C-alpha positions in Angstrom: -13.3 -4.7 -25.7 -11.1 -4.4 -22.7 -12.7 -2.8 -19.6 -10.1 -1.7 -17.1 -12.7 -0.8 -14.5 -13.7 -4.5 -14.4 -10.1 -5.7 -14.3 -9.4 -3.2 -11.4 -12.5 -4.4 -9.5 -11.2 -8.0 -9.7 -7.7 -7.1 -8.7 -9.0 -5.2 -5.7 -10.8 -8.3 -4.5 -7.5 -10.1 -4.3 -6.0 -7.2 -2.2 -9.1 -7.2 0.0 -8.9 -10.9 0.6 -5.3 -10.9 1.5 -5.5 -7.8 3.7 -8.4 -9.4 5.6 -6.4 -12.6 6.1 -3.4 -10.6 7.3 -5.4 -8.5 9.7 -7.6 -11.4 10.8 -10.8 -9.5 9.7 -12.3 -12.9 9.0 -15.9 -11.7 9.1 -15.2 -9.7 5.9 -14.0 -12.6 3.8 -17.1 -14.6 2.8 -18.8 -11.6 1.1 -15.8 -11.3 -1.2 -16.7 -14.7 -2.7 -19.6 -15.8 -4.9 -22.2 -17.9 -3.2 -20.6 -21.1 -4.5 -17.1 -19.7 -4.7 -14.2 -21.7 -3.3 -10.9 -21.4 -1.6 -8.4 -24.2 -2.2 -6.3 -24.8 0.9 -2.6 -25.6 0.9 -3.6 -29.3 1.4 -5.7 -29.2 -1.8 -9.1 -29.2 -0.1 -11.7 -26.9 -1.7 -13.7 -25.0 0.9 -16.9 -24.1 -1.1 -19.6 -21.6 -0.2 -19.8 -18.6 2.1 -20.9 -20.5 5.1 -18.0 -23.0 4.9 -15.5 -20.2 4.2 -16.8 -18.4 7.3 -16.2 -21.5 9.4 -12.7 -22.1 8.0 -11.5 -18.5 8.5 -13.1 -18.3 12.0 -10.5 -21.0 12.9 -7.6 -18.8 12.1 -5.3 -18.0 15.1 -5.9 -14.3 15.8 -2.5 -13.9 17.5 -0.5 -15.1 14.4 1.2 -12.3 12.6 1.5 -12.7 8.9 1.8 -10.4 5.9 1.3 -11.1 2.2 3.2 -8.7 0.0 1.4 -8.7 -3.4 2.6 -8.0 -6.9 0.1 -6.1 -9.1 -2.6 -8.6 -10.3 -2.7 -9.5 -13.9 -6.5 -9.8 -14.7 -8.1 -10.5 -18.0 -11.8 -10.8 -19.0 -12.9 -14.2 -20.2 -16.5 -13.2 -20.9 -19.0 -10.4 -20.1 -19.3 -11.5 -16.5 -16.2 -13.6 -16.0 -12.5 -13.0 -15.5 -9.3 -14.7 -14.5 -6.2 -13.4 -12.7 -2.7 -14.1 -11.5 -1.0 -12.5 -8.6 2.4 -13.3 -7.1 3.0 -12.7 -3.4 5.7 -13.1 -0.7 4.8 -14.4 2.7 6.3 -13.0 5.9 5.6 -14.4 9.3 6.5 -13.3 12.8 9.5 -15.1 14.3 8.5 -18.0 16.6 8.1 -16.7 20.1 8.1 -13.1 19.0 5.3 -10.9 20.4 3.6 -8.1 18.8 4.2 -4.9 20.7 4.5 -1.2 20.0 7.3 -1.7 17.5 7.9 -4.0 14.5 7.9 -7.7 15.2 11.0 -9.8 14.5 10.8 -11.9 11.3 13.5 -14.1 9.8 12.5 -12.9 6.3 10.1 -14.2 3.7 9.0 -17.8 4.0 7.6 -18.3 0.4 6.9 -16.9 -3.0 3.5 -18.1 -4.3 1.1 -17.3 -7.0 -2.6 -16.9 -6.7 -4.8 -18.2 -9.6 -8.1 -16.5 -9.4 -11.4 -16.7 -11.2 -14.0 -14.0 -10.8 -17.7 -13.8 -11.6 -20.0 -10.8 -11.8 -23.3 -11.3 -10.1 -26.0 -8.6 -10.2 -23.4 -6.0 -11.2 -20.8 -6.9 -8.6 -17.6 -8.8 -9.0 -16.9 -11.7 -6.6 -14.2 -14.4 -6.3 -15.3 -17.6 -7.8 -12.1 -19.5 -7.2 -8.9 -18.8 -5.2 -6.0 -21.3 -5.6 -2.4 -20.9 -4.5 0.5 -22.5 -6.2 3.9 -22.5 -4.5 6.8 -21.1 -6.5 9.6 -21.0 -4.0 10.1 -22.0 -0.3 12.9 -20.2 1.5 15.2 -22.0 3.9 15.1 -20.8 7.5 
């Protein structure tokens, strides 16, 4: 039986993760993941576990301006306490040398269209990200 509240909870985890990355709220990120959850980097390295994730995200440049514009996530249950999902997203970055000020920052446009492959697990009644992997779809010329 399909449970849309579970699917919605999983989709909201993807939104929370990407918003936290964009706004550099890195302290919020590890709790979104299962204890042994992992984030596969663009170089293919799996950063596994909340402590390792906290260390990786702590290294993010707080001055870098980036936004991920997400499509609705397609989530499906694979078991009573497991689910998978796909989410497409466009990446926008501030133009090199542009500074954030009172108004919008200059950007040359989107840099990429990617898709997120997610696995989710429910632990003690709460959904968490078990795996976060990004696959490039398009890179845009600059």
